MIMAR-469418 format. One record per residue (C-alpha): residue in one letter; x, y, z. Coordinates in nm, 3 decimals. Layout:
REM MIMAR-469418
ATOM  code       c1       c2       c3
ATOM     A        X        Y        Z
...
***
This chain:
REM MIMAR-469418
ATOM  code       c1       c2       c3
ATOM     M   -1.596    5.416   -9.008
ATOM     T   -1.832    5.568   -9.264
ATOM     A   -2.008    5.900   -9.261
ATOM     G   -2.357    5.852   -9.126
ATOM     P   -2.663    6.047   -9.246
ATOM     G   -2.689    6.219   -8.909
ATOM     A   -2.331    6.347   -8.903
ATOM     P   -2.219    6.466   -9.247
ATOM     P   -1.885    6.645   -9.268
ATOM     A   -1.931    7.012   -9.349
ATOM     P   -1.700    7.222   -9.568
ATOM     G   -1.459    7.442   -9.377
ATOM     G   -1.332    7.428   -9.025
ATOM     T   -1.035    7.189   -9.066
ATOM     E   -0.669    7.276   -9.026
ATOM     A   -0.539    6.988   -9.234
ATOM     E   -0.235    7.034   -9.456
ATOM     I   -0.346    6.884   -9.789
ATOM     G   -0.087    6.818  -10.058
ATOM     I   -0.200    6.763  -10.418
ATOM     V    0.042    6.588  -10.654
ATOM     G   -0.038    6.680  -11.014
ATOM     S   -0.222    6.988  -10.893
ATOM     Y   -0.245    7.180  -11.221
ATOM     G   -0.371    6.901  -11.448
ATOM     D   -0.741    6.867  -11.532
ATOM     V   -0.814    6.649  -11.228
ATOM     G   -0.575    6.818  -10.986
ATOM     A   -0.691    7.170  -11.073
ATOM     A   -1.052    7.072  -11.006
ATOM     A   -0.958    6.910  -10.675
ATOM     A   -0.757    7.214  -10.566
ATOM     A   -1.031    7.463  -10.660
ATOM     W   -1.299    7.259  -10.483
ATOM     L   -1.093    7.217  -10.166
ATOM     R   -1.013    7.591  -10.165
ATOM     D   -1.382    7.678  -10.208
ATOM     A   -1.475    7.431   -9.932
ATOM     G   -1.218    7.575   -9.692
ATOM     A   -1.098    7.222   -9.628
ATOM     G   -0.750    7.316   -9.506
ATOM     R   -0.413    7.453   -9.616
ATOM     L   -0.321    7.352   -9.971
ATOM     R    0.023    7.244  -10.090
ATOM     L    0.032    7.229  -10.471
ATOM     G    0.286    7.027  -10.664
ATOM     G    0.392    6.918  -11.011
ATOM     R    0.699    6.891  -11.231
ATOM     D    0.658    7.247  -11.362
ATOM     A    0.733    7.475  -11.066
ATOM     A    0.619    7.787  -11.255
ATOM     R    0.275    7.639  -11.325
ATOM     A    0.237    7.533  -10.963
ATOM     E    0.338    7.883  -10.846
ATOM     S    0.089    8.044  -11.085
ATOM     Q   -0.186    7.814  -10.960
ATOM     A   -0.102    7.893  -10.597
ATOM     K   -0.129    8.266  -10.664
ATOM     E   -0.458    8.220  -10.846
ATOM     L   -0.610    8.021  -10.560
ATOM     G   -0.465    8.243  -10.289
ATOM     G   -0.320    8.117   -9.963
ATOM     A   -0.178    7.799  -10.119
ATOM     R    0.187    7.694  -10.122
ATOM     A    0.360    7.561  -10.434
ATOM     L    0.640    7.304  -10.433
ATOM     R    0.800    7.128  -10.728
ATOM     V    0.754    6.752  -10.721
ATOM     D    0.814    6.475  -10.972
ATOM     A    0.627    6.151  -10.906
ATOM     A    0.922    5.963  -11.057
ATOM     D    1.165    6.111  -10.800
ATOM     P    1.140    5.941  -10.456
ATOM     A    1.341    6.215  -10.283
ATOM     A    1.120    6.490  -10.426
ATOM     L    0.808    6.299  -10.325
ATOM     A    0.943    6.256   -9.971
ATOM     R    1.006    6.631   -9.943
ATOM     F    0.660    6.711  -10.077
ATOM     C    0.476    6.471   -9.846
ATOM     A    0.668    6.567   -9.531
ATOM     G    0.434    6.763   -9.302
ATOM     C    0.119    6.681   -9.500
ATOM     D   -0.182    6.545   -9.314
ATOM     I   -0.338    6.423   -9.640
ATOM     V   -0.176    6.361   -9.978
ATOM     V   -0.406    6.358  -10.283
ATOM     N   -0.266    6.199  -10.597
ATOM     C   -0.402    6.343  -10.920
ATOM     A   -0.093    6.267  -11.133
ATOM     G   -0.107    6.015  -11.412
ATOM     P   -0.111    5.789  -11.592
ATOM     A   -0.208    5.561  -11.304
ATOM     R   -0.043    5.263  -11.470
ATOM     V    0.292    5.446  -11.446
ATOM     I    0.246    5.615  -11.108
ATOM     G    0.140    5.294  -10.936
ATOM     T    0.212    5.311  -10.563
ATOM     R    0.488    5.573  -10.578
ATOM     V    0.291    5.863  -10.431
ATOM     A    0.108    5.637  -10.186
ATOM     A    0.435    5.494  -10.055
ATOM     A    0.573    5.844   -9.996
ATOM     A    0.254    5.950   -9.817
ATOM     H    0.267    5.636   -9.602
ATOM     A    0.631    5.696   -9.510
ATOM     A    0.545    6.054   -9.412
ATOM     G    0.260    5.935   -9.189
ATOM     A   -0.002    6.110   -9.404
ATOM     A   -0.346    5.992   -9.508
ATOM     Y   -0.384    5.924   -9.880
ATOM     V   -0.644    5.983  -10.151
ATOM     D   -0.599    5.862  -10.510
ATOM     A   -0.826    5.988  -10.787
ATOM     A   -0.755    5.668  -10.981
ATOM     G   -0.680    5.303  -10.914
ATOM     D   -0.908    5.011  -10.841
ATOM     D   -0.860    4.655  -10.715
ATOM     P   -0.489    4.622  -10.809
ATOM     L   -0.397    4.947  -10.629
ATOM     H   -0.621    4.858  -10.333
ATOM     A   -0.442    4.524  -10.301
ATOM     A   -0.097    4.680  -10.332
ATOM     L   -0.169    4.940  -10.064
ATOM     G   -0.324    4.673   -9.844
ATOM     A    0.024    4.522   -9.808
ATOM     L    0.117    4.828   -9.600
ATOM     S   -0.001    4.890   -9.246
ATOM     W   -0.200    5.214   -9.256
ATOM     S   -0.258    5.397   -8.928
ATOM     R   -0.430    5.667   -9.136
ATOM     P   -0.697    5.631   -9.407
ATOM     A   -0.604    5.551   -9.767
ATOM     V   -0.888    5.604  -10.015
ATOM     V   -0.851    5.481  -10.374
ATOM     S   -1.087    5.487  -10.675
ATOM     A   -1.175    5.845  -10.580
ATOM     G   -1.272    5.976  -10.923
ATOM     M   -1.570    5.976  -11.154
ATOM     M   -1.525    5.611  -11.257
ATOM     P   -1.433    5.423  -11.049
ATOM     G   -1.565    5.630  -10.761
ATOM     L   -1.892    5.813  -10.813
ATOM     S   -1.999    5.529  -11.041
ATOM     G   -2.010    5.300  -10.739
ATOM     L   -2.125    5.557  -10.482
ATOM     L   -2.424    5.725  -10.646
ATOM     P   -2.637    5.411  -10.703
ATOM     R   -2.615    5.345  -10.327
ATOM     L   -2.828    5.656  -10.271
ATOM     L   -3.109    5.503  -10.476
ATOM     A   -3.115    5.181  -10.276
ATOM     D   -3.219    5.326   -9.938
ATOM     P   -3.594    5.369  -10.013
ATOM     L   -3.623    5.034  -10.189
ATOM     V   -3.719    4.709  -10.022
ATOM     P   -3.402    4.528   -9.899
ATOM     G   -3.362    4.174  -10.027
ATOM     S   -3.661    4.196  -10.260
ATOM     G   -3.652    3.986  -10.574
ATOM     G   -3.597    4.137  -10.917
ATOM     R   -3.366    4.419  -10.805
ATOM     T   -3.211    4.566  -11.118
ATOM     L   -2.974    4.850  -11.208
ATOM     E   -2.963    5.016  -11.550
ATOM     A   -2.670    5.256  -11.593
ATOM     Y   -2.562    5.489  -11.876
ATOM     V   -2.230    5.676  -11.843
ATOM     G   -2.052    5.883  -12.107
ATOM     G   -2.063    6.198  -12.315
ATOM     R   -1.870    6.431  -12.543
ATOM     D   -1.541    6.499  -12.369
ATOM     T   -1.170    6.533  -12.429
ATOM     F   -0.883    6.316  -12.306
ATOM     T   -0.542    6.411  -12.180
ATOM     V   -0.274    6.168  -12.295
ATOM     A   -0.249    6.029  -11.940
ATOM     A   -0.626    5.977  -11.923
ATOM     A   -0.625    5.810  -12.265
ATOM     L   -0.351    5.572  -12.155
ATOM     D   -0.546    5.477  -11.844
ATOM     Y   -0.870    5.437  -12.039
ATOM     L   -0.712    5.209  -12.298
ATOM     G   -0.543    5.003  -12.029
ATOM     A   -0.847    4.964  -11.801
ATOM     S   -0.955    4.617  -11.917
ATOM     G   -0.599    4.486  -11.923
ATOM     A   -0.544    4.622  -11.571
ATOM     G   -0.826    4.407  -11.438
ATOM     Y   -1.081    4.687  -11.391
ATOM     G   -1.360    4.509  -11.580
ATOM     A   -1.477    4.346  -11.903
ATOM     A   -1.662    4.464  -12.212
ATOM     R   -1.986    4.287  -12.317
ATOM     A   -2.028    4.139  -11.968
ATOM     A   -2.329    4.188  -11.739
ATOM     W   -2.441    4.090  -11.389
ATOM     R   -2.696    3.810  -11.372
ATOM     D   -2.820    3.637  -11.055
ATOM     G   -2.514    3.701  -10.842
ATOM     R   -2.235    3.661  -11.095
ATOM     R   -2.062    3.807  -11.399
ATOM     V   -2.181    3.663  -11.730
ATOM     A   -1.937    3.714  -12.017
ATOM     G   -2.080    3.810  -12.357
ATOM     A   -2.426    3.876  -12.215
ATOM     L   -2.475    4.200  -12.410
ATOM     G   -2.376    4.344  -12.744
ATOM     T   -2.290    4.693  -12.866
ATOM     R   -2.582    4.908  -12.984
ATOM     T   -2.529    5.182  -13.241
ATOM     G   -2.731    5.495  -13.314
ATOM     V   -2.954    5.454  -13.008
ATOM     R   -3.131    5.708  -12.789
ATOM     L   -3.051    5.679  -12.419
ATOM     P   -3.230    5.861  -12.135
ATOM     R   -3.106    6.219  -12.084
ATOM     F   -2.847    6.201  -12.364
ATOM     P   -2.896    6.483  -12.620
ATOM     D   -2.741    6.281  -12.906
ATOM     R   -2.778    5.937  -13.051
ATOM     V   -2.492    5.725  -12.917
ATOM     T   -2.301    5.404  -12.954
ATOM     A   -2.372    5.212  -12.633
ATOM     V   -2.100    4.965  -12.532
ATOM     P   -2.175    4.719  -12.249
ATOM     Y   -1.914    4.712  -11.973
ATOM     L   -1.905    4.551  -11.629
ATOM     S   -1.638    4.681  -11.394
ATOM     T   -1.510    4.513  -11.080
ATOM     E   -1.647    4.814  -10.891
ATOM     T   -1.995    4.742  -11.031
ATOM     E   -1.962    4.378  -10.930
ATOM     R   -1.888    4.486  -10.570
ATOM     L   -2.186    4.722  -10.583
ATOM     A   -2.416    4.450  -10.719
ATOM     A   -2.317    4.212  -10.441
ATOM     R   -2.358    4.480  -10.173
ATOM     L   -2.707    4.582  -10.292
ATOM     E   -2.811    4.221  -10.365
ATOM     L   -2.890    4.304  -10.726
ATOM     D   -3.020    4.035  -10.959
ATOM     R   -2.942    4.216  -11.282
ATOM     V   -2.709    4.497  -11.391
ATOM     D   -2.684    4.636  -11.745
ATOM     W   -2.410    4.899  -11.765
ATOM     W   -2.358    5.099  -12.084
ATOM     S   -2.071    5.328  -12.181
ATOM     A   -2.214    5.590  -12.416
ATOM     F   -2.020    5.753  -12.703
ATOM     P   -2.204    6.024  -12.902
ATOM     G   -1.936    6.074  -13.169
ATOM     E   -1.803    5.839  -13.436
ATOM     H   -1.431    5.916  -13.405
ATOM     V   -1.380    5.788  -13.048
ATOM     V   -1.572    5.470  -13.130
ATOM     A   -1.350    5.413  -13.433
ATOM     A   -1.034    5.478  -13.229
ATOM     L   -1.142    5.233  -12.960
ATOM     S   -1.228    4.968  -13.217
ATOM     R   -0.867    4.971  -13.334
ATOM     G   -0.755    4.863  -12.987
ATOM     A   -0.418    4.919  -12.823
ATOM     A   -0.235    4.589  -12.852
ATOM     G    0.142    4.592  -12.879
ATOM     D    0.437    4.744  -12.701
ATOM     E    0.462    5.072  -12.509
ATOM     A    0.516    5.273  -12.828
ATOM     A    0.199    5.125  -12.981
ATOM     L    0.002    5.206  -12.666
ATOM     R    0.129    5.564  -12.672
ATOM     A    0.031    5.596  -13.038
ATOM     A   -0.315    5.459  -12.963
ATOM     A   -0.354    5.707  -12.676
ATOM     D   -0.257    5.995  -12.906
ATOM     G   -0.511    5.868  -13.156
ATOM     L   -0.785    5.849  -12.893
ATOM     R   -0.710    6.201  -12.771
ATOM     A   -0.727    6.337  -13.127
ATOM     A   -1.049    6.145  -13.195
ATOM     A   -1.214    6.294  -12.886
ATOM     E   -1.117    6.644  -13.000
ATOM     L   -1.284    6.579  -13.334
ATOM     D   -1.603    6.450  -13.170
ATOM     C   -1.616    6.761  -12.948
ATOM     F   -1.559    7.008  -13.230
ATOM     G   -1.861    7.234  -13.261
ATOM     H   -2.035    7.075  -12.963
ATOM     D   -2.057    7.150  -12.592
ATOM     R   -1.856    6.915  -12.373
ATOM     Y   -2.045    6.714  -12.114
ATOM     Q   -2.045    6.394  -11.911
ATOM     L   -2.365    6.219  -11.806
ATOM     M   -2.420    5.957  -11.536
ATOM     V   -2.772    5.811  -11.534
ATOM     F   -2.877    5.533  -11.296
ATOM     G   -3.214    5.362  -11.260
ATOM     L   -3.251    5.119  -10.967
ATOM     S   -3.567    4.909  -10.933
ATOM     D   -3.701    4.658  -10.682
ATOM     G   -3.974    4.539  -10.917
ATOM     A   -4.241    4.765  -10.771
ATOM     R   -4.063    5.100  -10.765
ATOM     T   -3.784    5.265  -10.963
ATOM     R   -3.555    5.541  -10.839
ATOM     T   -3.341    5.744  -11.079
ATOM     L   -3.034    5.966  -11.042
ATOM     A   -2.918    6.177  -11.336
ATOM     L   -2.600    6.387  -11.314
ATOM     R   -2.461    6.614  -11.585
ATOM     A   -2.106    6.748  -11.552
ATOM     V   -1.879    6.976  -11.752
ATOM     G   -1.624    6.699  -11.800
ATOM     A   -1.474    6.383  -11.656
ATOM     G   -1.159    6.557  -11.531
ATOM     A   -1.352    6.821  -11.337
ATOM     L   -1.587    6.561  -11.190
ATOM     S   -1.301    6.330  -11.090
ATOM     G   -1.111    6.614  -10.925
ATOM     T   -1.418    6.725  -10.733
ATOM     T   -1.472    6.368  -10.617
ATOM     A   -1.113    6.342  -10.494
ATOM     G   -1.176    6.667  -10.306
ATOM     L   -1.484    6.516  -10.143
ATOM     A   -1.275    6.221  -10.028
ATOM     A   -1.005    6.449   -9.884
ATOM     L   -1.268    6.651   -9.697
ATOM     A   -1.419    6.334   -9.549
ATOM     V   -1.073    6.220   -9.438
ATOM     A   -0.994    6.562   -9.291
ATOM     G   -1.323    6.550   -9.101
ATOM     G   -1.229    6.219   -8.938
ATOM     L   -1.509    6.030   -9.111
ATOM     V   -1.296    5.759   -9.272
ATOM     G   -1.113    5.512   -9.050
ATOM     P   -0.760    5.372   -9.084
ATOM     G   -0.684    5.126   -9.359
ATOM     V   -0.736    5.104   -9.735
ATOM     H   -1.081    5.179   -9.877
ATOM     H   -1.259    5.222  -10.208
ATOM     L   -1.432    5.563  -10.211
ATOM     A   -1.767    5.408  -10.306
ATOM     D   -1.762    5.201   -9.986
ATOM     V   -1.694    5.475   -9.730
ATOM     L   -1.856    5.805   -9.830
ATOM     D   -2.216    5.889   -9.742
ATOM     P   -2.386    5.918  -10.085
ATOM     R   -2.647    6.167   -9.960
ATOM     W   -2.375    6.402   -9.832
ATOM     A   -2.178    6.365  -10.153
ATOM     V   -2.481    6.452  -10.366
ATOM     D   -2.555    6.760  -10.155
ATOM     L   -2.202    6.892  -10.211
ATOM     L   -2.186    6.793  -10.577
ATOM     R   -2.496    7.004  -10.643
ATOM     G   -2.308    7.317  -10.542
ATOM     S   -1.984    7.235  -10.724
ATOM     R   -1.846    7.395  -11.038
ATOM     A   -1.816    7.054  -11.204
ATOM     V   -2.186    6.963  -11.192
ATOM     T   -2.440    7.151  -11.403
ATOM     A   -2.748    6.942  -11.315
ATOM     L   -2.833    6.668  -11.065
ATOM     E   -3.175    6.509  -11.023
ATOM     V   -3.292    6.228  -10.794
ATOM     F   -3.655    6.118  -10.831
ATOM     D   -3.907    5.835  -10.836
ATOM     G   -3.960    5.700  -11.184
ATOM     D   -3.771    5.555  -11.479
ATOM     P   -3.461    5.733  -11.617
ATOM     D   -3.652    5.863  -11.921
ATOM     E   -3.909    6.037  -11.700
ATOM     A   -3.866    6.396  -11.576
ATOM     D   -3.910    6.523  -11.223
ATOM     E   -4.017    6.887  -11.184
ATOM     E   -3.824    6.954  -10.866
ATOM     G   -3.542    6.703  -10.900
ATOM     T   -3.501    6.676  -10.522
ATOM     I   -3.407    6.389  -10.295
***
């Protein structure tokens, strides 16, 4: 069951016990703060460092802290026991896998994962869920598949020449866990560089990298790298799109150089590459404000609708998105079984709540191309 436009879940008013694994990391801290502000339920905060979890619980007020290590099945079982919803914000996702989800399932709790995509969805699908399990509940995948759905409603269904142009990126830092997941995304089956969507299918090598270009809403010249994710493929099929060009945007030179070196090799080589990517991102951010931008332009040939979102960072935006998913689950607006976030949340409701969040500094939805401005920026 999805949230319908006539019955959006409202913040507050639930008595759910919501446990957050990895609660004091970049993503977990944002999820915890958003859920506290929304009054979504009672919070149980957990991580390997009990002192940090206790400090976070005191800062948020009314939350309970409990030490938990995602590598310890017994500790996970204790943490999940009594939770109505377990939100996994621990990483890297490639290491965590289904560990937290399995513990939540055994405890009879609903589950939200800020990461994961098709492989995690398939793995969780092997379990019989009497409660909801929502994966891909972050910035990307997650919002990247949800927000363009908002633009499709006013356009003519099934019209020819339906196209999506997307630009996602910014100046931002990486944690080591986030860097590991980013470097491993293509190898994990999340998508392919240089690919694009053409007439109902993925076309490999359809686009090439562009350097020193100006993209709509981006304050800097960027390196634009084409990328087609499996989430975008699902979106393109759902919206009956004929063409999708998706660009990852990198304003600085150091991250681009780090990514060009790749991450082939054993685990030690991957760790070294992740450390290099994290350091490169710090250099690109030095002396600049951090930001993430998501800009989407969806056209039916006669009309174009644009959504432009600016956030303080990917971690904050991913955590807020995981919080949105937990609130929807707590409100009974997601049915049993395994779901991708982009498929089950109401995009209009999500945008309304994102506008008032700490993570988002600007959000516009308007008629016109992405490089045009809208005075009011309203839906």
